[in-house]
N, C-alpha and C positions, 0 to 999 in steps of 0.2 A: 345483352340486356342484364342489368344489375338488379338483383332482387334480394331484399331482406326476407328470408324464407320462413320467419317465425315471429309474428307479432300478434297482439291481442287487441280486440276492439273494446272501446268503452265510449259512451256518448261524450264524456267530459274531455277526452284527449284525442279523439279520432282525427280531427282536422289538424291539430298541432303535431301529431305523429306524422301525418302526410307532409306537412310543411317542413318538418325536420328532415324527412327522407329526401325531399326535393333539394334542400340545401346541401345535402351530402352527395348529390348527383346520382341518387338511386332512381331507378325507373319504375319499380313496382314493389308491392308488399304482398306476402301471403299472410292472411290474417284469420285468426279464429274468432269465434263468438259473434260473428256478424248476424244480423237478424234473419237474413235469407241467403240462399246460395246464388247470389247474383253479383256480377262484376260491378265495380264502382270506379269512377274517375274522380279523384279529389286533389285539387291543387296541382294538377299535371301528373299525378302519380296513379298508376293502375293498381287497384286493390283486388286481389284474387282471393275468393273466400275458401276457407278450409274448416274442418271440424276436428277438434281434439277428442280422441276417444280413449277409453281405458281397456286393457286386455289382461287376461291371465293365461299362462302356459306352463306346462309341466315338462321337466327335463329329466331323463334317466341317465345316470352315470354309473359306470361299472367300477366297483371297488375291488382293488387287488389286495389279497391277503399277503402276498409276497411279491414285491416289485421285481426282484431279480428272476424269479421263476415264472412270473406273469400268470400265476394261478388266480383265477377270477373268484371273487367273493360275491356276496349278494348285491343286486342292483339297488341303487339309492335314488329315490324319486323326490325331486324338489319342485315346489310350486313358486313361480315367479309372477310378479305383477308389473305392469308398465303402462306407458301411454304412446300414442301414435297420432300423426296428423293424417286426415283423410281428405282428398280432393276429389269431388265428384263432378261429372259433366253438368253444364248449366241447366239442363232440363230435369235433373234429378234433385229432389229436396234433400236436405240434410237427413242423416240417419236418425230416426226417432227411436227405433228399436233395433238393436243389433246384438248378435251373439258375442258375448264378451270373451269367449274362448278364441285364442289368437288365430289358430288355423282356420276356423270357421269364419272369423271376421275378415281375414284376408281374402277368402273365397268369395264372400258376399260383396266386398268392394270391387273385386276383379270382375264379377258378373255384371256389375253396374258400370263397367268400363272406367272405373276410377283408379286412383293410385293411393298407396299407403306408405307414409314416411315414418321410419322408426325414430322415436324419441328416446333412445336408450339412455340409461343412467348406469352408475357404477354397480348397482344392485342386480340388474337384469342383463348384463352384457353377455352371459352365456347363451341367452335366447337370441339376441340380435345376431350373434356370430355362429350359431349352431349350423353345422355343415353336414349334408347328407352325401357321403361318398358314393353310395349306390346310385343316386340320382344325378350326381355331378352338379349339385347346386345347393343353395341354402335350404335348411329344413323349413324355415318360415320365410316365405317369399315376399319380403318387403320390396316395394318398387324403388325406394330410396332410403337413405340413412342420413340423419342429421349429424354433422361433425362439429364437435365443440372446440373452439379455439383454446389454445394453451392446455389442452388435455392430451397428454402423451399417449394414452391408450387409443383414443379416437384417431389420432394422426398416424401413429406408427403401425396400428393394426387395421383399423377400419378404412382409413383413407387409402392405404396402400392396397387394400383388396378391391377397391372400386375400379371399374374399367374392365372390359372383357365381356364375353358372351353371357356368363352366369352371374354377373355382379349387379350391384344396385347403383343408382345415381346418387352422388354425394351432394348434399345441400348444407347450408348453414344460415344462421340468422341471429337476431339480437335477443329474442324472447322478450321483447319490450312491450310493456303496457302503457308507458308514458314516453313523451318525446325525449326526456333526458336519458333514457336507457338505450337510445340508439346513438352510436358514435364510438368513442374511445374503447378499444378492446372488444368490440362486437364485430361479427362477421356478416358477409353478404355473399350471395351466389351469383356468378356471371355465366350466362349461356351465350353461345356464339350467334344466336338469332334472337329477333324480337318477337314477342307474343302479343297479339291483339286481344286475346281473350284467355281465360283460364282453361278453356277447352284445348287451345293450342299448347298451353303449358303441360297439361295432362298428357297429351299425345306425345310430346317430346320426352317426357319421363318414361312413358311406356315403351318408347322406341330407344331408350337408353342414350339419349343425346348427352355427350360428356359435358361436364361443368368445370368451372374453376372457382376456387374459394379464396376469399380475401378477408383481411381484418383491418379495421380502422385503428390507427395509432395517433395519439394527440401530438401535435407539433408544439414547439416551444412558444410560438407566437399565439397569443390568446384568441385572436379574431380570424385566424385562418382555418380552413377545413383540415381535418386529420389527413395524414398521408395513409396510403394503403400498402400492405405487405401480403405476400402469399400466406395463407393460413398455416401451411406446413412449416413455415419458418418461425412459428410461435413456440415450438419446442425443439430441442436438440435431436438430431437423428439417433435412432436406437443403435446402441453399440453392444456387441456380445464379446465379452472378454474371456478368453480361454486360458486357464492357468498354464504356465510354462511346463510344469511337470507332466500335464496331460499331453501337451504337444510333443514333448520329448518321448513319452511312452508310445505315441502313435508312430513317430518317426522310426523308433527302434523296431517296430513290427514290419516295416517295409524292406 
């Protein structure tokens, strides 16, 4: 099932967005700002409701006075702000009041059997990737994480960390509010099964069903649909270059 996992409702463009998605052979949209937490069928497209929420979280980092001796200095606390997408079971109304503190927010959504998708940006990446070695999992337990096309950090760091027992499901979408914003250079998420309802989609994410991410790219012919490529191919693979003098020094120690 092909899903644009991040779109926004407006009365003016709703049907046009669905028509555009159908033309691009998408099957569903995950959409914020809908009037109610109810599934919709529009022009042959399934529309699964979601809610965009704001959060705050604090992160402590240990500052080293001397990097070589690893002597610890005072801890530094930084406050981060961000957004996330929440999908709740159909019998649950959208959150009217919620704890904006991220850990408490995630707990609240989990208790309602919903899922929370990280909408990380370049300012709050340390929160999205914060890992707790003692627990063997992420400090903030998002169920999924939005991967941005053409973003080297998302693809080389976050996408590579998806998959496995303690990871999150990777999703992507267009962030579209108008039909013209769906298509060239925007992404969609493909799941190996079809979902008849948002409840089934939520269950799949909670069960960590793996996804595949793709990006539309415009063809040269103006009236043909864009071609698709794997999202990971929108950036070059991460390369680590080790200077030759360091390599020679390591070899001399063997």
